[in-house]
C-alpha positions, 0 to 999 in steps of 0.5 A: 481523456478524464479520470473516470474510468481511471478511479472506478478501474482502481477501486475495482481492482483494490477491492478484487486484492481484498476480496482476494486476500479474505479468501486465502483464510481457511476456516479452522477445523474446531469450535474453541478458541485453542482451534484458532490459534495455528490462524493467529499469524495468518490473519495479522499478517492479512489486516496488516496488508488490509490497513496497507491496502485501505492507505494506499486506496485512501491516498490513491483517492484523493491524489486522482482529485487533482487531476484534471487530464489523465494522460498514457504515462498516468495510466501506467505508471497506476497500472505498474500501482496496482500490479505492485498492490496485487502480489499483496495477497501472495506475499501476505499468505506466504508470510501469515502461512509461514508464521514470519518467517526470514525470507516471506516477511523480507519479501513482504518488505519488497513488495511494499517497497515496490508499491511506495516507489510505484506510487511515489511514480504515479504522483510524479506523472500527474505533477508533470501533467498538471503543470508540474511544481504548480500543480495543487499536488505539488503544492499539497505533497510539498517535501514528502516527508512521510513519502520519503523516510516509508522507503527508507524503512521498508529497505531497513525492515526487508534487511532486518528480517534476516535476522529480527523479524521482530524488529521487521514487523514492527517497522512494517507495523510502524509505517502503516500507522504513520500513513495511518494518522489523517494526512489532509493536504491534498484536502487542505489544499483543494478547499483554499 
């Protein structure tokens, strides 16, 4: 089975997730800057989640370039990833509306952690279907330091949400920044 439908479906779902998030941003009552201040936490949580979704979309796009054959396992692993990503609008809204309170901030981290785990599962299904350790993707990801550090930072951020929300939020931002740095591993392998 080819990868075209998988790519199109995934792109569509991620686009809908982003649309749902932006529709949750409510227009303030008032026309001055002070009327925007109560919306700042909602907007900041939206920006962070938009960046995360952009990172997932970008990395998913690059990862699928290495796929020659889509198996049933890859389809289900991809749906698993999309499930966790589809929860981002809910936890984003809850965290923003409650000004980064402990439980919403922790649950935000749980969703990010589970999305990272789901991405890792999808990556491993693709590697297995593409020739194992000799596959392009396996060569590209190598020891995958960022992929191993991110879940650890998410777990710390989840726990930190109950004693220091700013530290927790800073860890979420740190992981996003870590992944925003252009990662050319797959592009390099594909060019060879």
